[in-house]
C-alpha positions as a Python dict, from the first residue, in 0.01 Angstrom:
ca = {
    (1, 'M'): (0, 0, 0),
    (2, 'S'): (-366, 26, -167),
    (3, 'D'): (-199, 400, -230),
    (4, 'V'): (44, 304, -448),
    (5, 'Y'): (-157, 42, -603),
    (6, 'R'): (-367, 321, -719),
    (7, 'V'): (-110, 527, -846),
    (8, 'T'): (21, 304, -1030),
    (9, 'R'): (-319, 192, -1191),
    (10, 'A'): (-382, 561, -1286),
    (11, 'E'): (-22, 611, -1468),
    (12, 'L'): (-59, 341, -1677),
    (13, 'F'): (-402, 465, -1726),
    (14, 'K'): (-230, 765, -1888),
    (15, 'L'): (17, 628, -2035),
    (16, 'V'): (-201, 424, -2212),
    (17, 'R'): (-370, 701, -2328),
    (18, 'R'): (-42, 957, -2429),
    (19, 'P'): (112, 907, -2784),
    (20, 'S'): (465, 898, -2689),
    (21, 'G'): (445, 564, -2535),
    (22, 'W'): (292, 407, -2855),
    (23, 'V'): (528, 612, -3076),
    (24, 'L'): (847, 515, -2844),
    (25, 'L'): (728, 142, -2835),
    (26, 'G'): (700, 162, -3238),
    (27, 'A'): (1000, 318, -3341),
    (28, 'A'): (1166, 9, -3075),
    (29, 'V'): (977, -239, -3264),
    (30, 'V'): (1047, -136, -3626),
    (31, 'L'): (1455, -116, -3530),
    (32, 'S'): (1395, -467, -3327),
    (33, 'Q'): (1241, -568, -3660),
    (34, 'V'): (1483, -401, -3941),
    (35, 'F'): (1795, -477, -3802),
    (36, 'G'): (1768, -824, -3611),
    (37, 'Y'): (1526, -983, -3920),
    (38, 'L'): (1458, -771, -4234),
    (39, 'V'): (1828, -685, -4316),
    (40, 'P'): (1953, -1007, -4258),
    (41, 'Y'): (1727, -1161, -4438),
    (42, 'L'): (1716, -956, -4732),
    (43, 'S'): (2137, -979, -4747),
    (44, 'Y'): (2066, -1384, -4761),
    (45, 'R'): (1834, -1339, -5035),
    (46, 'S'): (2060, -1130, -5242),
    (47, 'G'): (2367, -1370, -5169),
    (48, 'G'): (2528, -1564, -5422),
    (49, 'G'): (2648, -1905, -5457),
    (50, 'D'): (2692, -2129, -5116),
    (51, 'G'): (3013, -2022, -4940),
    (52, 'E'): (2988, -1666, -5062),
    (53, 'V'): (3041, -1391, -4808),
    (54, 'V'): (2853, -1098, -4753),
    (55, 'G'): (2882, -863, -4491),
    (56, 'G'): (3114, -1072, -4310),
    (57, 'A'): (2893, -1367, -4295),
    (58, 'T'): (2777, -1643, -4565),
    (59, 'P'): (2413, -1696, -4672),
    (60, 'E'): (2343, -1992, -4479),
    (61, 'Q'): (2496, -1808, -4147),
    (62, 'L'): (2279, -1518, -4234),
    (63, 'L'): (1949, -1703, -4259),
    (64, 'A'): (2046, -1919, -3951),
    (65, 'G'): (2075, -1596, -3738),
    (66, 'T'): (1721, -1450, -3786),
    (67, 'L'): (1536, -1840, -3714),
    (68, 'P'): (1361, -1913, -3413),
    (69, 'D'): (1629, -2049, -3235),
    (70, 'Q'): (1774, -1732, -3214),
    (71, 'L'): (1472, -1547, -3052),
    (72, 'V'): (1664, -1431, -2764),
    (73, 'A'): (1967, -1246, -2940),
    (74, 'N'): (1735, -1077, -3184),
    (75, 'S'): (1476, -970, -2926),
    (76, 'I'): (1733, -800, -2712),
    (77, 'G'): (2035, -736, -2913),
    (78, 'G'): (1899, -371, -2943),
    (79, 'F'): (1879, -306, -2580),
    (80, 'P'): (2173, -212, -2446),
    (81, 'V'): (2209, 84, -2683),
    (82, 'F'): (1908, 160, -2898),
    (83, 'V'): (1597, 30, -2758),
    (84, 'G'): (1772, 116, -2406),
    (85, 'A'): (1807, 479, -2527),
    (86, 'L'): (1393, 494, -2603),
    (87, 'A'): (1340, 303, -2255),
    (88, 'L'): (1517, 642, -2075),
    (89, 'V'): (1340, 876, -2316),
    (90, 'L'): (1006, 690, -2153),
    (91, 'G'): (1165, 765, -1833),
    (92, 'A'): (1237, 1119, -1891),
    (93, 'V'): (887, 1188, -2083),
    (94, 'M'): (641, 1011, -1782),
    (95, 'F'): (875, 1208, -1476),
    (96, 'G'): (995, 1489, -1639),
    (97, 'G'): (645, 1565, -1824),
    (98, 'E'): (439, 1686, -1526),
    (99, 'H'): (700, 1965, -1437),
    (100, 'N'): (642, 2080, -1819),
    (101, 'W'): (297, 2037, -1818),
    (102, 'G'): (258, 2199, -1472),
    (103, 'T'): (48, 1893, -1360),
    (104, 'V'): (266, 1787, -1072),
    (105, 'K'): (128, 2049, -831),
    (106, 'T'): (-214, 1880, -868),
    (107, 'L'): (-81, 1544, -871),
    (108, 'L'): (85, 1635, -564),
    (109, 'T'): (-226, 1739, -372),
    (110, 'Q'): (-425, 1401, -396),
    (111, 'R'): (-416, 1200, -105),
    (112, 'P'): (-114, 985, -124),
    (113, 'G'): (222, 1128, -21),
    (114, 'R'): (510, 1219, -216),
    (115, 'G'): (676, 869, -131),
    (116, 'R'): (390, 660, -241),
    (117, 'I'): (359, 861, -576),
    (118, 'L'): (676, 846, -693),
    (119, 'V'): (689, 443, -568),
    (120, 'G'): (326, 411, -766),
    (121, 'R'): (466, 613, -1077),
    (122, 'L'): (832, 416, -1112),
    (123, 'L'): (623, 61, -1077),
    (124, 'A'): (409, 165, -1320),
    (125, 'L'): (664, 240, -1557),
    (126, 'V'): (877, -82, -1493),
    (127, 'V'): (513, -243, -1569),
    (128, 'A'): (515, -46, -1891),
    (129, 'L'): (825, -194, -1965),
    (130, 'L'): (724, -594, -1901),
    (131, 'V'): (481, -497, -2178),
    (132, 'A'): (739, -394, -2427),
    (133, 'T'): (956, -647, -2351),
    (134, 'G'): (697, -902, -2421),
    (135, 'V'): (580, -704, -2760),
    (136, 'M'): (957, -700, -2832),
    (137, 'F'): (985, -1098, -2829),
    (138, 'T'): (615, -1144, -2980),
    (139, 'T'): (677, -989, -3258),
    (140, 'G'): (1013, -1143, -3320),
    (141, 'A'): (877, -1445, -3284),
    (142, 'A'): (622, -1413, -3562),
    (143, 'S'): (890, -1267, -3795),
    (144, 'A'): (1116, -1542, -3718),
    (145, 'T'): (847, -1785, -3800),
    (146, 'A'): (761, -1641, -4113),
    (147, 'I'): (1124, -1680, -4228),
    (148, 'A'): (1166, -2031, -4123),
    (149, 'L'): (835, -2107, -4323),
    (150, 'A'): (905, -1941, -4606),
    (151, 'E'): (1236, -2118, -4619),
    (152, 'G'): (1139, -2445, -4530),
    (153, 'E'): (1311, -2467, -4217),
    (154, 'P'): (1219, -2634, -3897),
    (155, 'V'): (1068, -2439, -3676),
    (156, 'V'): (1305, -2462, -3351),
    (157, 'W'): (1233, -2268, -3034),
    (158, 'P'): (1525, -2161, -2762),
    (159, 'G'): (1422, -2375, -2441),
    (160, 'T'): (1230, -2292, -2175),
    (161, 'G'): (1473, -2161, -1953),
    (162, 'A'): (1677, -2010, -2209),
    (163, 'L'): (1403, -1824, -2327),
    (164, 'A'): (1331, -1704, -1967),
    (165, 'S'): (1630, -1590, -1924),
    (166, 'G'): (1674, -1385, -2220),
    (167, 'F'): (1337, -1216, -2146),
    (168, 'A'): (1436, -1153, -1785),
    (169, 'A'): (1751, -1045, -1867),
    (170, 'G'): (1565, -775, -2129),
    (171, 'W'): (1318, -656, -1886),
    (172, 'L'): (1592, -538, -1636),
    (173, 'I'): (1803, -395, -1884),
    (174, 'L'): (1522, -168, -1967),
    (175, 'A'): (1389, -99, -1640),
    (176, 'M'): (1732, 42, -1545),
    (177, 'W'): (1714, 286, -1903),
    (178, 'G'): (1371, 358, -1799),
    (179, 'V'): (1448, 469, -1427),
    (180, 'L'): (1767, 640, -1507),
    (181, 'G'): (1554, 809, -1773),
    (182, 'A'): (1281, 879, -1499),
    (183, 'V'): (1521, 1011, -1194),
    (184, 'L'): (1707, 1246, -1467),
    (185, 'G'): (1300, 1395, -1562),
    (186, 'E'): (1285, 1446, -1160),
    (187, 'T'): (1591, 1600, -1064),
    (188, 'M'): (1565, 1823, -1349),
    (189, 'R'): (1225, 1949, -1368),
    (190, 'G'): (1153, 1892, -1710),
    (191, 'V'): (1206, 1663, -2067),
    (192, 'A'): (1441, 1801, -2299),
    (193, 'L'): (1749, 1880, -2117),
    (194, 'P'): (1747, 1490, -1946),
    (195, 'I'): (1669, 1334, -2259),
    (196, 'G'): (1967, 1533, -2471),
    (197, 'L'): (2209, 1398, -2187),
    (198, 'G'): (2097, 1052, -2160),
    (199, 'V'): (2057, 976, -2525),
    (200, 'V'): (2433, 1193, -2604),
    (201, 'W'): (2576, 893, -2293),
    (202, 'V'): (2397, 630, -2396),
    (203, 'L'): (2523, 696, -2759),
    (204, 'G'): (2813, 887, -2768),
    (205, 'V'): (3026, 897, -2431),
    (206, 'E'): (2974, 563, -2330),
    (207, 'N'): (3102, 440, -2620),
    (208, 'L'): (3384, 658, -2638),
    (209, 'L'): (3495, 579, -2262),
    (210, 'S'): (3433, 205, -2366),
    (211, 'A'): (3625, 237, -2696),
    (212, 'L'): (3965, 425, -2505),
    (213, 'A'): (3947, 160, -2198),
    (214, 'G'): (3957, -97, -2448),
    (215, 'S'): (4262, 32, -2642),
    (216, 'M'): (4498, 308, -2518),
    (217, 'L'): (4408, 408, -2185),
    (218, 'S'): (4370, 82, -2024),
    (219, 'A'): (4337, 267, -1687),
    (220, 'L'): (3993, 371, -1775),
    (221, 'Q'): (3897, -39, -1734),
    (222, 'P'): (3747, -10, -1384),
    (223, 'V'): (3537, 311, -1465),
    (224, 'R'): (3418, 100, -1819),
    (225, 'D'): (3317, -209, -1570),
    (226, 'V'): (3039, 45, -1338),
    (227, 'L'): (2913, 202, -1702),
    (228, 'P'): (2544, 139, -1754),
    (229, 'G'): (2570, 52, -2109),
    (230, 'V'): (2847, -184, -2027),
    (231, 'N'): (2740, -366, -1792),
    (232, 'A'): (2378, -409, -1993),
    (233, 'G'): (2589, -523, -2328),
    (234, 'S'): (2770, -799, -2071),
    (235, 'L'): (2433, -932, -1926),
    (236, 'A'): (2290, -948, -2270),
    (237, 'A'): (2547, -1107, -2405),
    (238, 'A'): (2547, -1363, -2144),
    (239, 'V'): (2192, -1492, -2214),
    (240, 'M'): (2266, -1491, -2614),
    (241, 'P'): (2343, -1845, -2749),
    (242, 'D'): (2661, -1892, -2819),
    (243, 'G'): (2831, -1880, -3229),
    (244, 'L'): (2667, -1533, -3327),
    (245, 'V'): (2824, -1424, -3636),
    (246, 'E'): (2859, -1087, -3500),
    (247, 'P'): (2743, -940, -3208),
    (248, 'P'): (2506, -634, -3179),
    (249, 'P'): (2634, -305, -3135),
    (250, 'G'): (2722, -250, -2710),
    (251, 'V'): (2662, -638, -2679),
    (252, 'T'): (2992, -732, -2462),
    (253, 'T'): (3189, -976, -2284),
    (254, 'A'): (3358, -687, -2067),
    (255, 'V'): (3192, -773, -1710),
    (256, 'A'): (3065, -1115, -1581),
    (257, 'E'): (2722, -1209, -1543),
    (258, 'P'): (2701, -1169, -1162),
    (259, 'R'): (2851, -861, -1162),
    (260, 'A'): (2642, -747, -1433),
    (261, 'L'): (2304, -852, -1279),
    (262, 'L'): (2411, -675, -946),
    (263, 'T'): (2565, -363, -1093),
    (264, 'L'): (2181, -345, -1337),
    (265, 'L'): (2028, -406, -1005),
    (266, 'A'): (2194, -192, -824),
    (267, 'Y'): (2112, 102, -1067),
    (268, 'V'): (1733, 6, -1042),
    (269, 'A'): (1752, 78, -698),
    (270, 'G'): (1983, 383, -645),
    (271, 'C'): (1779, 570, -912),
    (272, 'A'): (1491, 484, -746),
    (273, 'V'): (1615, 601, -419),
    (274, 'V'): (1724, 889, -576),
    (275, 'A'): (1405, 988, -723),
    (276, 'V'): (1199, 917, -446),
    (277, 'W'): (1395, 1154, -238),
    (278, 'T'): (1429, 1437, -456),
    (279, 'A'): (1025, 1440, -476),
    (280, 'R'): (987, 1429, -123),
    (281, 'R'): (1289, 1705, -27),
    (282, 'R'): (1205, 1909, -331),
    (283, 'D'): (953, 2240, -324),
    (284, 'V'): (729, 2244, -618),
    (285, 'A'): (621, 2579, -532),
}
């Protein structure tokens, strides 16, 4: 266990000093702030009189969607698709990058065995995504508070239970995408191909399959219900408050909350097992 801890600490040490992690975190924060707060608030400020519909919602609804009681929805609304794709990129960079840079041989010559090295690296990835989730909630809370004070609205936060369940769900969604990127990077021994395939899947293929299953080809619904993005969106929808004007892209109720939770946990465990097995069995010479 001490070897796993040392590997985890070393991986976090490396990640903090690599620009890629900070760039991905910054992109996630910018996306969350722009689409969760800036765009709705500017739409509210540019709206007309009471009751006028702006982009499918009244100005009052737009303002209400940016206030502190909607912190969970605004923080994790982008996790199933856009922020999830960035988490996948982070996993691919952390694991595939060692092969690109030629440092994997050096890494494996250290004292811990391959299995413990991979477990430690996966734990580092999960811890990094936990921190990223906290940053997303913190910046969202700051923006929501600023808007509420500027508009003279009461600062009312979600309940402790709702906040905890939303944070945990967001962390699990990012962990699932991150570990999926890690297993792609480890099995393909690189960065470019895993990122390309992963992002195309998240932003294109999965949305296409979901659309087909919901309209023309109902026979695809069993396939749709096991897709990672669909289950991530369903878990996000389950912890979001009711009454949203329009759910964010990828947030759906296609799968019940318990099934979505178990499916995401199965993806995390399955991808971790595949990554460890691949690393232990493969010749890196």
